[in-house]
ZADREN-17043 format. One line per field, with one value per residue (C-alpha): residue in three letters; x, y, z. Coordinates in pm, 1 decimal, padded with zeros to 6 digits, m for minus. Example, Ala and Ser with C-alpha at 12.3 -4.5 7.8 and 13.67 -1.06 7.14 Angstrom:
residuo: [ALA,SER]
xx: [01230.0,01367.0]
yy: [m00450.0,m00106.0]
zz: [00780.0,00714.0]
END
This chain:
residuo: [MET,SER,GLU,GLU,ASN,LYS,SER,GLY,PHE,LEU,GLU,ARG,ALA,LEU,LYS,LYS,LEU,GLY,SER,ALA,TRP,LYS,GLY,ILE,ALA,SER,SER,GLU,TYR,ASN,GLU,SER,SER,ALA,THR,LEU,GLN,PRO,ASP,LEU,PRO,ASP,SER,ASP,ALA,GLY,ARG,LEU,LEU,GLU,GLN,MET,ARG,ALA,CYS,LEU,GLU,THR,ARG,GLY,GLY,GLU,VAL,SER,ALA,ARG,ALA,ARG,ALA,ALA,ALA,LEU,GLY,ARG,ALA,TYR,LEU,ALA,LEU,ASN,GLU,THR,GLY,ARG,ILE,ARG,PHE,LEU,LYS,VAL,LEU,ALA,GLU,ASN,PHE,ASP,VAL,ASN,HIS,GLU,ALA,VAL,ASP,ALA,ALA,VAL,ALA,ASP,LEU,GLN,LYS,ALA,ASP,GLY,PRO,ALA,ALA,ARG,LYS,LYS,ALA,GLU,ALA,ALA,LEU,ARG,LYS,VAL,LEU,GLU,PRO,PRO,ARG,VAL,LYS,ILE,LEU,THR,GLN,PHE,ASN,ALA,LEU,PRO,GLU,GLY,VAL,LYS,PHE,LEU,VAL,ASP,MET,ARG,ALA,ASP,LEU,ILE,GLY,ALA,ALA,GLY,SER,ASP,ILE,ALA,LEU,LYS,GLY,LEU,GLU,GLN,ASP,LEU,LYS,GLY,LEU,LEU,ALA,THR,TRP,PHE,ASP,VAL,ASP,PHE,LEU,GLU,LEU,ARG,ARG,ILE,SER,TRP,ASP,SER,SER,SER,ALA,SER,ILE,LEU,GLU,LYS,LEU,ILE,ALA,TYR,GLU,ALA,VAL,HIS,ALA,ILE,GLU,SER,TRP,ASP,ASP,LEU,LYS,ASN,ARG,LEU,ASP,SER,ASP,ARG,ARG,CYS,PHE,GLY,PHE,PHE,HIS,PRO,ARG,MET,PRO,ASP,GLU,PRO,LEU,ILE,PHE,VAL,GLU,VAL,ALA,LEU,VAL,ASP,GLY,MET,SER,ALA,SER,VAL,GLN,ALA,LEU,LEU,ASP,GLU,ASP,ALA,PRO,VAL,ILE,ASP,PRO,ALA,ASN,ALA,ASP,THR,ALA,VAL,PHE,TYR,SER,ILE,SER,ASN,ALA,GLN,LYS,GLY,LEU,ALA,GLY,ILE,SER,PHE,GLY,ASN,PHE,LEU,ILE,LYS,ARG,VAL,VAL,SER,SER,LEU,SER,ASN,GLU,PHE,GLU,ASN,LEU,LYS,THR,PHE,ALA,THR,LEU,SER,PRO,LEU,PRO,GLY,PHE,ARG,SER,TRP,LEU,ASP,ARG,ARG,LEU,SER,ILE,GLY,ASP,LYS,ASP,LEU,LEU,THR,PRO,ALA,GLU,ARG,LYS,ALA,LEU,ASN,ALA,VAL,GLY,VAL,LYS,SER,SER,GLY,ALA,LYS,GLY,LYS,LEU,LYS,VAL,LEU,LEU,ASP,ASP,ARG,ASN,TRP,THR,GLU,ASP,GLN,GLN,ILE,SER,ASP,ALA,LEU,GLN,GLY,LEU,LEU,MET,ARG,LEU,ALA,ALA,ARG,TYR,LEU,ALA,GLN,GLU,LYS,ARG,PRO,GLU,GLY,ASP,LEU,ILE,ALA,LEU,ASP,PRO,VAL,ALA,HIS,PHE,HIS,LEU,SER,ASN,GLY,ALA,ARG,ILE,GLN,ARG,LEU,ASN,TRP,LYS,GLY,ASP,LEU,SER,ASP,LYS,GLY,LEU,GLY,GLN,SER,SER,GLY,ILE,MET,VAL,ASN,TYR,GLN,TYR,LYS,LEU,SER,HIS,LEU,GLU,ALA,ASN,HIS,GLU,ALA,TYR,THR,THR,ASN,GLY,LYS,VAL,ALA,ILE,SER,SER,SER,VAL,ASN,SER,LEU,LEU]
xx: [12701.4,12819.8,12874.1,13264.1,13252.7,13039.6,13290.9,13590.7,13411.5,13357.8,13706.5,13845.4,13640.2,13784.6,14142.5,14111.9,13966.7,14248.1,14506.7,14355.8,14337.8,14702.9,14802.8,14564.3,14695.0,15057.0,15256.7,14965.1,14974.0,15150.0,15220.4,15217.2,14891.6,14709.4,14834.1,14675.8,14685.7,14356.0,14149.7,14268.7,14397.2,14378.4,14791.9,14654.5,14343.6,14551.9,14726.5,14403.5,14250.8,14492.4,14443.6,14071.9,14156.7,14388.6,14090.0,13900.6,14202.8,14193.9,14603.8,14711.3,14410.3,14178.2,14430.6,14590.2,14253.5,14132.6,14513.9,14415.8,14067.0,14224.3,14467.1,14188.2,13995.7,14297.0,14319.7,13960.2,13997.0,14259.5,14046.2,13890.1,13523.8,13633.0,13873.7,13614.7,13370.2,13630.9,13727.6,13349.9,13330.9,13647.0,13463.5,13123.2,13247.9,13514.9,13348.9,12954.8,12793.6,12943.2,12637.7,12775.9,12776.5,12439.4,12287.2,12457.0,12318.0,11977.7,12010.1,12134.0,11833.7,11571.4,11720.2,11735.7,11542.7,11409.0,11377.4,11741.9,11911.9,11672.5,11812.9,12155.6,12091.7,11886.0,12199.8,12444.6,12223.4,12217.0,12604.0,12667.1,12403.7,12616.4,12874.1,13228.3,13217.9,12978.2,13243.1,13491.5,13234.4,13172.2,13530.9,13525.1,13277.6,13544.2,13762.3,13676.1,13453.7,13401.9,13037.9,13038.0,13277.8,13035.4,12761.2,12945.8,13044.1,12686.2,12641.6,12867.8,12720.4,12351.3,12518.9,12711.8,12512.7,12263.3,12186.0,12505.6,12373.5,12690.4,12684.4,12320.7,12389.2,12662.3,12429.3,12186.6,12440.9,12556.1,12184.5,12084.8,12411.1,12310.9,11944.5,12016.0,12278.0,12053.2,11767.8,11555.2,11603.5,11994.0,11913.2,11959.0,11719.2,11949.9,11844.7,12090.1,12142.2,12342.1,12480.7,12521.7,12600.7,12966.9,13055.7,13129.9,12764.8,12658.2,12856.8,12704.5,12354.5,12462.2,12608.0,12324.3,12051.1,11815.7,11469.7,11575.7,11960.9,12115.3,12252.0,12494.6,12597.3,12330.6,12065.1,12140.4,12170.6,11818.1,11691.6,11822.0,11666.8,11478.8,11160.0,11284.4,11389.1,11629.6,11631.9,11827.2,11876.1,12242.6,12383.3,12622.8,12888.6,12878.3,12814.3,12888.4,12712.7,12325.2,12156.7,11836.8,11711.7,11410.9,11365.5,11057.1,10921.6,10716.1,10442.9,10091.3,09852.0,09963.7,10246.0,10160.1,10515.8,10855.2,11001.2,10811.5,10918.0,11280.2,11264.4,11583.8,11463.0,11094.8,11053.6,11125.5,10817.9,10820.4,10792.3,10583.9,10304.6,10330.8,10032.3,10134.9,10459.2,10562.5,10819.0,10943.5,11255.2,11336.5,11659.2,11802.5,12188.3,12309.6,12264.0,12409.5,12097.9,11856.2,11574.2,11634.0,11334.0,11362.2,11204.0,10851.7,10998.1,11162.4,10853.5,10664.7,10939.3,10982.8,10623.1,10610.6,10934.3,10777.9,10422.6,10628.4,10826.3,10540.0,10198.2,10031.6,10149.5,09778.1,09879.9,10193.3,10200.9,10453.1,10495.8,10600.5,10709.6,10542.6,10897.8,10700.2,10405.3,10570.3,10736.6,10368.6,10212.9,10443.4,10396.4,10004.0,10051.6,10281.7,10048.1,09765.1,09530.2,09229.4,09047.3,09337.1,09160.8,08778.7,08609.0,08610.5,09041.3,09067.6,08868.9,09071.2,09397.3,09294.9,09210.1,09562.8,09794.6,10019.1,10104.8,10058.9,09821.3,09558.9,09523.7,09756.0,10024.4,09951.8,09991.6,10326.2,10477.8,10335.8,10490.7,10841.2,10857.2,10935.6,10809.4,10468.1,10431.6,10484.3,10183.9,09869.9,09642.0,09883.1,09859.7,09468.0,09450.5,09677.4,09567.8,09264.4,09358.9,09701.4,09570.3,09299.9,09540.7,09793.1,09523.9,09418.6,09820.0,09852.0,09524.6,09445.3,09756.9,09933.7,10278.7,10253.1,10392.2,10092.1,09788.1,09805.9,10121.4,10081.3,10283.7,10458.8,10756.9,10704.8,10302.0,10380.3,10599.1,10336.4,10054.1,10224.7,10313.4,09894.5,09913.9,09627.3,09671.6,09548.7,09591.6,09747.9,09920.2,09934.6,10257.6,10418.2,10767.9,10861.4,11234.2,11359.4,11370.6,11000.6,10869.4,11055.3,10935.4,10585.7,10473.6,10551.0,10266.5,10336.8,10110.6,10064.9,10049.4,09868.8,09948.7,09671.4,09777.9,09445.6,09408.6,09750.5,09674.3,09344.7,09464.6,09811.6,09574.9,09364.8,09657.6,09867.1,09595.7,09369.9,09550.1,09295.9,09414.1,09297.0,09228.9,09066.0,08732.2,08935.8,09133.8,08822.2,08672.5,08944.7,08898.8]
yy: [10379.2,10187.4,09809.3,09895.6,10134.7,09904.8,09651.4,09860.5,09981.6,09608.7,09526.2,09804.7,09674.6,09327.1,09437.6,09647.2,09340.4,09126.4,09397.5,09416.9,09021.7,09007.7,09168.2,08967.0,08629.9,08742.6,08409.7,08184.4,08390.9,08157.5,08355.7,08083.4,07936.9,08264.8,08338.1,07972.0,07985.2,08164.9,07864.8,07676.8,07323.1,07015.7,07034.5,07347.7,07195.1,06954.7,07251.5,07408.4,07124.3,07126.1,07480.3,07427.5,07128.8,07401.7,07601.0,07318.8,07290.7,07421.7,07489.5,07838.3,08006.4,08285.2,08481.3,08160.3,08069.5,08407.7,08425.8,08076.1,08211.3,08527.5,08343.3,08105.9,08396.9,08566.3,08253.0,08247.0,08649.7,08547.0,08339.2,08360.2,08272.4,07929.3,07864.9,08026.7,07752.8,07444.4,07607.7,07607.6,07223.3,07144.7,07295.7,07142.1,06807.8,06738.8,06929.3,06794.2,06587.0,06252.0,06037.1,05720.7,05891.3,06061.3,05693.2,05582.7,05860.7,05812.9,05438.9,05540.9,05794.8,05497.9,05276.3,05531.6,05441.6,05696.6,06078.0,06118.1,05873.2,06031.8,06400.8,06226.2,06099.2,06388.0,06629.9,06363.3,06373.3,06754.2,06798.9,06533.1,06695.1,07009.2,06971.8,07094.5,07327.7,07545.3,07604.5,07709.5,07985.7,08112.2,08179.4,08441.0,08647.1,08729.5,08883.6,09288.4,09290.9,08897.5,08921.2,09108.6,08811.0,08559.1,08779.2,08784.3,08420.6,08322.3,08558.7,08321.4,07999.4,08103.4,08159.4,07850.4,07559.7,07462.8,07107.2,07023.8,06883.4,06937.2,07333.0,07345.1,07225.1,07461.5,07750.6,07660.6,07621.5,07965.8,08077.9,07975.7,08160.2,08464.0,08464.1,08446.1,08729.0,08945.8,08912.5,09261.0,09365.8,09388.1,09608.9,09980.6,10187.4,10497.0,10811.9,10858.9,11209.2,11383.2,11621.6,11396.9,11048.1,10941.5,10969.2,10578.2,10493.6,10739.7,10535.4,10215.2,10339.5,10413.7,10072.5,09879.0,10054.6,09773.9,09943.8,10279.2,10283.7,10626.5,10794.2,11030.2,11213.2,11472.1,11233.8,11081.1,11439.4,11478.8,11167.2,11311.1,11645.3,11804.6,11667.1,11346.8,11060.9,10794.0,10511.2,10179.7,09924.3,09874.0,09606.3,09665.2,09418.5,09636.7,09971.4,10124.3,09829.6,09912.5,09591.9,09715.5,10061.0,10259.9,10600.2,10815.5,11110.2,11347.4,11463.7,11597.7,11298.6,10954.8,10961.9,10799.7,10843.5,10746.3,10979.7,11293.6,11165.2,11141.2,11458.1,11677.0,11984.1,11930.4,12184.5,12115.6,12145.7,12216.8,11859.5,11998.4,12048.9,11723.6,11485.3,11163.2,10939.8,10762.6,10448.3,10432.4,10206.4,09946.9,09766.5,09492.4,09571.5,09232.9,08933.4,08711.5,08784.0,08665.1,08498.0,08660.3,08898.8,09229.9,09439.8,09435.6,09586.0,09860.1,09996.3,09987.2,10139.5,10409.2,10468.9,10533.8,10763.9,10995.1,11017.2,11135.9,11395.0,11508.3,11538.2,11625.1,11278.7,11124.7,10864.6,10595.2,10436.6,10279.8,10340.4,09989.8,09788.9,09483.5,09293.5,08984.9,09135.3,09108.0,08755.5,08634.0,08773.2,08645.7,08296.3,08360.0,08439.1,08162.9,07917.3,08046.8,08153.9,08192.0,08402.0,08635.7,08903.7,09019.3,09061.6,09454.0,09420.3,09217.9,09477.9,09718.7,09559.0,09465.1,09828.6,09925.5,09907.9,09642.2,09348.8,09038.0,08727.9,08771.6,09027.1,08845.5,08846.2,09197.7,09272.9,09109.2,09254.9,09609.6,09575.0,09455.7,09771.7,10024.8,10309.6,10227.8,10483.6,10770.2,10646.2,10764.3,10557.2,10230.8,10312.7,10393.3,10040.3,09880.3,10090.8,09945.1,09555.5,09627.3,09757.0,09498.8,09225.5,09390.9,09398.0,09008.6,08962.5,09120.6,09027.5,08653.1,08498.1,08276.1,08110.8,07730.2,07595.0,07700.4,07878.9,08149.0,08342.3,08613.1,08539.8,08902.1,08902.1,09251.2,09202.1,08903.4,09138.7,09398.0,09178.3,08983.4,09312.0,09369.3,09662.1,09702.5,09725.9,10091.1,10193.9,10087.7,10390.5,10396.4,10494.5,10504.2,10413.2,10465.7,10348.0,10053.8,09847.2,09985.6,09893.8,09575.3,09419.4,09588.6,09763.1,10081.2,10001.5,10101.8,10015.7,10217.0,09976.6,10180.0,10081.7,10174.4,10140.2,10031.0,09758.8,09622.2,09325.7,09218.7,09244.4,09013.0,08771.9,08723.9,08683.5,08457.2,08245.6,08242.4,08394.1,08682.8,08974.8,09322.1,09561.8,09916.7,09965.7,10116.8,09786.3,09571.1,09763.7,09669.2,09304.9]
zz: [04776.7,04453.8,04483.3,04446.4,04774.6,04963.8,04898.3,05013.1,05301.4,05431.8,05344.5,05552.6,05830.7,05810.5,05784.3,06110.1,06282.3,06174.0,06294.0,06651.5,06685.1,06596.7,06907.5,07129.6,06964.9,07076.6,07103.9,06999.0,06666.5,06391.8,06120.6,05871.1,06038.4,06010.8,05666.9,05543.0,05154.7,05059.4,04933.4,05206.4,04997.7,05189.0,05259.1,05520.8,05625.6,05879.8,06038.2,06078.3,06238.1,06487.8,06575.1,06625.2,06893.1,07061.0,07103.2,07314.1,07555.1,07901.1,07936.8,08028.5,08122.4,07998.3,07855.6,07647.3,07533.8,07419.0,07213.3,07063.4,06966.6,06803.7,06630.2,06490.5,06382.7,06183.2,06002.4,05883.9,05788.8,05568.1,05390.4,05039.5,05010.5,04893.1,05201.9,05427.9,05355.2,05368.7,05701.2,05814.0,05712.4,05904.5,06199.1,06135.0,06051.6,06325.5,06636.5,06581.6,06835.2,06940.5,06812.5,06985.4,07285.7,07264.8,07208.8,07530.1,07730.3,07573.9,07667.2,08033.8,08046.9,07980.9,08230.2,08506.6,08802.3,09048.2,09010.9,09137.6,08866.4,08594.0,08707.6,08644.6,08323.3,08193.1,08290.5,08119.5,07805.5,07786.8,07792.8,07506.6,07305.6,07271.0,06995.0,07101.2,06792.3,07029.0,07271.4,06987.4,06878.8,07229.6,07252.9,07000.6,07204.5,07431.6,07157.0,07064.0,06769.4,06837.3,06823.0,06479.8,06343.8,06452.1,06302.9,05995.7,05997.8,06003.0,05722.7,05532.1,05645.7,05541.3,05197.3,05190.4,05358.7,05106.2,05146.6,05343.7,05689.1,05848.7,05762.8,05839.6,06186.7,06247.1,06130.5,06367.0,06649.9,06578.6,06538.9,06907.8,07019.3,06850.1,06971.6,07331.3,07272.8,07096.6,07303.8,07260.1,07616.7,07542.2,07241.2,07265.2,07051.7,06921.3,06711.8,06423.0,06326.8,06066.1,06358.0,06628.3,06504.1,06397.2,06018.8,06074.4,06142.8,05879.9,05623.4,05742.2,05693.4,05316.8,05279.7,05460.6,05316.9,05125.2,05050.5,04871.4,04777.4,04942.0,04616.0,04788.5,05112.4,05014.4,04969.7,05324.4,05497.8,05340.2,05471.1,05799.1,05810.4,06054.5,05948.2,05919.8,06206.8,06169.4,06441.2,06481.2,06721.2,06858.1,07092.8,07360.3,07215.7,06869.9,06954.2,06611.5,06392.7,06368.5,06341.6,06200.4,06140.4,06012.4,05825.5,05920.8,05760.9,05940.2,05709.1,05648.6,05538.4,05421.4,05168.3,04834.3,04639.7,04732.2,04499.2,04629.9,04992.3,04893.6,04683.7,04813.6,04694.7,04842.8,05149.3,05479.1,05703.9,06101.3,06215.7,06541.3,06263.0,06106.6,06179.1,06018.6,06063.2,05746.2,05806.8,05447.4,05487.3,05733.0,05672.9,05839.7,05841.3,05975.2,05740.5,05990.5,06209.7,05955.1,06148.1,06474.0,06465.7,06658.4,06377.2,06511.5,06862.2,06655.9,06509.7,06849.7,07042.6,06760.0,06778.1,07119.9,07100.9,06846.8,07015.9,07338.3,07103.1,06885.3,07023.2,06682.6,06526.0,06521.9,06221.6,06180.1,05872.7,05618.6,05257.3,05173.8,04826.7,04724.2,04637.6,04520.7,04322.2,03966.1,03998.6,04128.9,03852.5,03579.5,03721.6,03680.6,03342.4,03270.2,03391.4,03194.7,03474.7,03326.7,03599.9,03633.2,03439.3,03407.8,03080.6,03117.5,03155.7,02871.6,02666.7,02804.3,02717.0,02386.1,02303.8,02343.2,02046.2,02134.2,01884.2,02111.0,02101.8,02360.2,02658.8,02878.9,02626.0,02573.2,02938.0,02983.1,02684.2,02837.3,03185.7,03036.1,02865.8,03185.2,02945.3,02988.7,03245.4,03001.4,02785.7,02928.4,02722.0,02847.1,03208.3,03216.4,03084.1,03347.6,03639.4,03731.6,03673.2,03839.8,04141.2,04198.8,04157.4,04374.4,04636.5,04580.5,04603.0,04953.2,05099.1,04974.4,04836.5,05079.9,05095.9,04961.8,05307.9,05495.1,05453.3,05706.4,05584.7,05358.4,05017.7,05029.2,05296.8,05378.1,05407.8,05601.4,05852.9,05876.6,05923.2,06216.4,06365.5,06365.7,06090.2,05861.8,05513.6,05469.1,05085.4,04773.3,04579.9,04185.5,04047.6,04408.7,04304.6,03970.6,03989.0,03799.6,04125.2,04174.9,03860.3,03815.8,04134.7,04168.0,03865.0,04056.4,04300.0,04673.6,04998.3,05326.3,05633.4,05915.0,06273.6,06485.6,06829.0,06953.7,06703.1,06685.2,06954.3,06764.0,06407.5,06524.7,06658.6,06395.2,06122.5,06366.6,06445.0,06145.5,05869.5,05864.4,05706.2,05810.7,05514.9,05496.2,05303.2,05003.9,04942.8,05002.3,04753.3,04505.6,04548.6]
END
C-alpha cells in the first residue's frame, strides 16, 4: 500500500471516530470549541484550558463526564500536528503534579509518629503524586474507541516530546495507564485469514506491515494461503485493531531467502507435511504501545498453537533482517577501524577493479552501488568478509549504554526471548531495503523450546549470545 493510501486509510478512521463522539458529546459539544483553529493559536488555548478543567469536575454524573471527554477528544481530533502538540503542552503543563503539595506530604511523612500515622501520610503522598492529567486521560477510556484514541495520542507524544520535560512526563503517565490496560493476560491471540477475517483487518495488515511491505491484495492473499499463517494479538477494547502480528510460512527446511518465500508463483505445499515454521515478519501495529512488550508472548503462543495443529513441525525459526548492520559497518569504516578487514579480505578487495584508495574505500564504493549483486567477481570478493562482519555484528557488538544488550534491535528481541543465532544467509533479501540495511544478508534465529529458558537467562544476566557452530565458524 502506498503512503498516500495509508494516510487516507488512517484519515478515514479519525473521521469515523470524531463523528461517533459528536453524538456522545451531546449538549456538552460546543461546535466552536470542537473546531478550534487547526494550529491552536494562543487565542484558542484559553478556551481549551477551560474544557480540560471542566473534565475534572464531578458535576452531572457519569453521563456528563463522558460527554465532556468526548467534546475534548473531538477538539483534539480537529487539530493539525502543530495544534496537537500545543494541546498536549496545555495538558502537560497545567495539570502536572502539585510540587508544593508533594513537598508538604513528604514533610508530613517524615514527621509521622507510629504505624497508623505513617500509613495515613503514605496514602496522602500517593494521592498528591498522581497528576490531575491522569484523571483526564482515564476519562477517554469510557468512550467508544477511547483506548485506541489514547494509544494514538501516545504515538503523537513520542514523536513530539524530545527534551521537553513536561511532555515526557505526560508520555510516561500515559504509558503507565496503557501498560496496565494492555497486560498480556487481557490479550486474545487470533488467527488472521483471507476467508474469515474482515476486510477492515486485512486492510490494516497492509497498512501496518513494517518488515516486508505488502505490495498488493494478491501479495496479501499469497501470505494468507493454506501453507501460511498469520496471528495477531487483539485487545477487547480494540477488537478490530491488531496490536502486533506475525506472519509464518510452513515449509520444508529453514528458509534462506525472503524473495523465494514471498514468491506468488511458488507452489503451495501441504502444510501437514511441513517440518519447519518460519516467522518471517513481526510487526508492531501500534506506535503508541512502544515499550510495552508482548512480542515474546506472541511468538511462544504461536509456537504452541502451531505445534498443536501440525504434529510434523519440528523446527521453529525466523527469517530476520539485520536492520542496523550497514549503518554499523559505515561507522566502522568512517572511523578507520584498522582491524575491520583481514589481510586476505583486503587482497580480495584490491583484486576487484574499482577505482578507490585502499580496501576499505573500495568496500564502501562497492556497497553503495546496489548493482554489485549482479557481478559475480564482486559478489565473491564481498561474501566472506560481509558474512564474517555480520556474525561479529550480531554476536559481539553491544549498545554503548551497556555491555549486555546486542546492538542490533531485532537480535536483542529474539535473544531476549531465548532464541539462538542459527544461520546467516547470503543474499537473503535483495530488495532495496534489504541491501540498504544489511547488504542483503538475513539471519535465522531458532526457537528450540527446551533451550529457551537457559538462553534467555544467559543473555539477560551475562550478555552471553547463543550461536550455532556455523555462526561461530564465521567468527
